[in-house]
C-alpha positions as a LaTeX table, in Angstrom:
\begin{tabular}{lrrr}
\hline
Residue & $x$ (\AA) & $y$ (\AA) & $z$ (\AA) \\
\hline
Met1 & $-93.79$ & $-3.60$ & 72.03 \\
Lys2 & $-95.78$ & $-3.92$ & 75.25 \\
Gln3 & $-96.45$ & $-7.42$ & 76.58 \\
Tyr4 & $-100.04$ & $-7.97$ & 77.73 \\
His5 & $-101.56$ & $-10.62$ & 79.97 \\
Phe6 & $-105.01$ & $-11.77$ & 78.91 \\
Trp7 & $-107.74$ & $-12.58$ & 81.43 \\
Trp8 & $-109.83$ & $-15.44$ & 80.03 \\
Asp9 & $-112.63$ & $-17.36$ & 81.72 \\
Glu10 & $-115.55$ & $-19.52$ & 80.60 \\
Asn11 & $-117.78$ & $-16.50$ & 79.98 \\
Asn12 & $-115.63$ & $-14.55$ & 77.56 \\
Ile13 & $-114.30$ & $-17.68$ & 75.84 \\
Glu14 & $-117.86$ & $-18.92$ & 75.24 \\
His15 & $-119.02$ & $-15.47$ & 74.13 \\
Ile16 & $-116.36$ & $-15.08$ & 71.44 \\
Ala17 & $-116.87$ & $-18.71$ & 70.37 \\
Asn18 & $-120.44$ & $-17.69$ & 69.49 \\
His19 & $-118.83$ & $-15.32$ & 66.96 \\
Gly20 & $-116.60$ & $-18.12$ & 65.63 \\
Val21 & $-113.44$ & $-16.67$ & 67.18 \\
Glu22 & $-110.75$ & $-18.41$ & 69.25 \\
Pro23 & $-108.94$ & $-16.64$ & 72.12 \\
Tyr24 & $-105.57$ & $-16.86$ & 70.37 \\
Glu25 & $-106.97$ & $-14.87$ & 67.42 \\
Ala26 & $-107.98$ & $-11.98$ & 69.69 \\
Glu27 & $-104.55$ & $-12.06$ & 71.32 \\
Glu28 & $-102.82$ & $-11.98$ & 67.92 \\
Val29 & $-104.75$ & $-8.85$ & 66.93 \\
Ile30 & $-103.84$ & $-7.01$ & 70.12 \\
Asp31 & $-100.20$ & $-8.17$ & 70.02 \\
Asp32 & $-99.78$ & $-7.04$ & 66.38 \\
Asp33 & $-99.93$ & $-3.22$ & 66.83 \\
Pro34 & $-103.63$ & $-2.74$ & 65.98 \\
Gln35 & $-105.48$ & 0.51 & 65.48 \\
Ile36 & $-107.02$ & 1.21 & 68.91 \\
Leu37 & $-109.96$ & 3.51 & 69.60 \\
Lys38 & $-111.58$ & 4.41 & 72.92 \\
Ala39 & $-114.96$ & 2.66 & 73.21 \\
Gly40 & $-116.16$ & 3.88 & 76.60 \\
Lys41 & $-114.83$ & 4.23 & 80.11 \\
Asp42 & $-111.92$ & 1.80 & 80.43 \\
Arg43 & $-112.98$ & 0.08 & 77.18 \\
Phe44 & $-111.18$ & 0.03 & 73.87 \\
Ala45 & $-111.71$ & $-1.35$ & 70.38 \\
Ala46 & $-108.73$ & $-2.84$ & 68.54 \\
Tyr47 & $-108.96$ & $-3.18$ & 64.75 \\
Gly48 & $-106.43$ & $-5.55$ & 63.28 \\
Gln49 & $-105.50$ & $-8.78$ & 61.59 \\
Ala50 & $-104.85$ & $-12.20$ & 63.12 \\
Asp51 & $-101.93$ & $-14.29$ & 61.88 \\
Ser52 & $-104.38$ & $-16.32$ & 59.78 \\
Gly53 & $-105.23$ & $-13.17$ & 57.80 \\
Arg54 & $-108.63$ & $-12.76$ & 59.42 \\
Tyr55 & $-109.61$ & $-9.13$ & 60.12 \\
Leu56 & $-111.15$ & $-8.68$ & 63.57 \\
Leu57 & $-112.50$ & $-6.06$ & 65.94 \\
Val58 & $-111.57$ & $-6.87$ & 69.55 \\
Val59 & $-113.39$ & $-4.95$ & 72.29 \\
Phe60 & $-111.54$ & $-5.16$ & 75.57 \\
Ala61 & $-111.22$ & $-3.63$ & 79.03 \\
Leu62 & $-107.84$ & $-2.58$ & 80.32 \\
Lys63 & $-107.85$ & $-3.91$ & 83.89 \\
Ser64 & $-104.34$ & $-2.69$ & 84.67 \\
Glu65 & $-101.48$ & $-1.31$ & 82.62 \\
Gln66 & $-100.75$ & $-4.75$ & 81.19 \\
Arg67 & $-103.86$ & $-6.85$ & 81.94 \\
Ile68 & $-106.60$ & $-7.15$ & 79.32 \\
Arg69 & $-110.05$ & $-8.72$ & 79.55 \\
Val70 & $-111.57$ & $-9.36$ & 76.15 \\
Ile71 & $-115.27$ & $-8.44$ & 76.07 \\
Thr72 & $-116.21$ & $-9.44$ & 72.52 \\
Val73 & $-114.69$ & $-10.07$ & 69.10 \\
Arg74 & $-116.21$ & $-9.98$ & 65.63 \\
Asp75 & $-115.13$ & $-9.96$ & 62.01 \\
Leu76 & $-114.62$ & $-6.54$ & 60.45 \\
Thr77 & $-117.13$ & $-5.33$ & 57.88 \\
Val78 & $-115.94$ & $-4.75$ & 54.31 \\
Ala79 & $-115.90$ & $-0.97$ & 54.93 \\
Glu80 & $-113.87$ & $-1.39$ & 58.15 \\
Lys81 & $-111.32$ & $-3.58$ & 56.33 \\
Lys82 & $-110.89$ & $-0.94$ & 53.64 \\
Arg83 & $-110.35$ & 1.81 & 56.23 \\
Leu84 & $-107.82$ & $-0.30$ & 58.12 \\
Arg85 & $-105.88$ & $-1.14$ & 54.95 \\
Arg86 & $-105.77$ & 2.55 & 53.94 \\
Arg87 & $-104.47$ & 3.60 & 57.35 \\
Arg88 & $-101.73$ & 0.96 & 57.30 \\
Arg89 & $-100.21$ & 2.27 & 54.05 \\
\hline
\end{tabular}
């Protein structure tokens, strides 16, 4: 498994806090082999589950091969959770 370094600052920490998410939750999703989709130039969306059991979508930019800057995080919708569970079977 690849080891990533996360780039956090006041802006992205405050932004995800507005969604009720802590930085460690976003890191857990990315570190736990999530489903990743391309979401634009140099941006990706990771669908996964934090250690607490919370299902999250983490949008991030890959700044280098191992450096990630989280852009935003939100809870998955019911439909997204169902799709993720089906794909993990």
